C-alpha atoms as one frame of an Amber mdcrd trajectory, in Angstrom:
protein
  63.777 -48.800  -6.233  60.241 -47.116  -7.628  56.819 -48.705  -7.164  54.757
 -49.775  -9.821  51.549 -48.039 -10.021  48.971 -51.049 -10.462  46.268 -49.183
 -12.713  48.481 -47.618 -15.039  52.115 -50.089 -14.903  54.397 -46.576 -14.862
  56.769 -46.291 -12.407  55.729 -44.581  -9.351  58.328 -42.615  -7.040  58.304
 -43.057  -3.347  57.242 -39.744  -2.175  54.461 -39.941  -5.033  52.591 -40.281
  -1.976  52.053 -36.377  -1.241  51.305 -34.895  -4.576  49.758 -32.082  -4.956
  45.878 -32.360  -5.883  46.725 -30.795 -10.007  49.021 -34.266 -10.083  46.828
 -36.392  -8.472  43.599 -34.975 -11.004  46.193 -35.824 -13.790  47.315 -38.786
 -13.009  43.503 -40.751 -11.189  40.564 -40.869 -12.659  37.315 -39.360 -11.499
  36.437 -42.416  -9.786  39.674 -42.537  -8.049  39.354 -38.878  -7.442  35.637
 -39.325  -5.341  36.946 -43.066  -3.841  40.163 -40.446  -2.582  38.012 -38.233
  -1.697  35.734 -40.690   0.380  38.914 -41.857   2.267  39.540 -38.843   3.255
  36.772 -37.912   4.804  36.218 -41.397   6.056  38.797 -40.189   8.589  37.910
 -37.200   9.051  34.531 -39.041  10.704  37.102 -41.558  12.274  39.529 -38.698
  14.156  36.342 -36.653  15.108  34.843 -40.357  17.317  38.496 -40.828  18.039
  38.529 -37.315  20.207  34.713 -38.261  21.566  36.365 -41.788  22.860  39.467
 -40.149  23.808  36.834 -37.236  26.038  34.459 -40.175  27.399  37.698 -42.940
  28.745  38.729 -39.576  30.597  35.204 -39.108  32.300  35.825 -40.973  35.759
  33.656 -44.044  36.621  32.412 -42.307  39.986  30.756 -39.607  37.901  29.692
 -41.817  35.228  27.710 -44.165  37.407  25.818 -41.203  39.320  24.629 -40.056
  36.389  23.577 -43.706  35.534  22.154 -43.893  39.042  19.930 -40.511  38.514
  18.474 -41.793  35.372  17.560 -45.207  36.691  15.552 -43.542  39.188  14.054
 -41.169  36.847  12.995 -44.383  34.705  11.526 -46.017  37.851   9.815 -43.385
  38.802   8.190 -42.784  34.545   7.347 -46.724  35.557   5.664 -46.665  38.369
   3.564 -43.654  37.188   3.192 -46.211  33.993   1.714 -48.726  35.905  -0.255
 -46.286  37.954  -2.190 -45.408  34.770  -2.754 -48.355  33.645  -4.541 -50.159
  37.350  -6.525 -47.168  36.737  -8.006 -47.880  33.282  -8.287 -51.116  34.135
  -9.970 -50.282  37.701 -12.509 -47.719  36.033 -12.937 -50.672  32.884 -14.337
 -52.778  34.890 -16.389 -50.289  37.268 -18.175 -49.934  34.187 -18.441 -52.848
  33.040 -20.272 -53.789  36.857 -22.553 -51.285  36.496 -23.709 -52.031  33.359
 -24.072 -55.143  34.497 -25.877 -53.473  38.016 -28.384 -51.923  34.898 -29.324
 -54.664  33.044 -29.987 -56.697  35.952 -31.949 -53.964  37.663 -33.836 -53.688
  34.093 -35.001 -57.382  34.729 -35.945 -57.371  38.391 -38.525 -54.402  37.317
């Protein structure tokens, strides 16, 4: 029994899923050809993603945890340095404000 193509209602042989590009160009509209090209690209991207996920899944868990621990230590150091910098800025601002208040008070006393 032959399959029916919905677009042109012509019978399509069961083995027509693997047609040459010349026959496909004749049977399909340019929009359908572009759509198939996009599906091929999507398939390629999904295969690449699948290979990368398989590669990640093959890495032993302790190795991943060790890498994350190193990253956590580096992040903690950066956070500590950031806090120290912010504290230093606030301290300098407070000293600057105190010096300004002291100069104003000395000016009123004289």
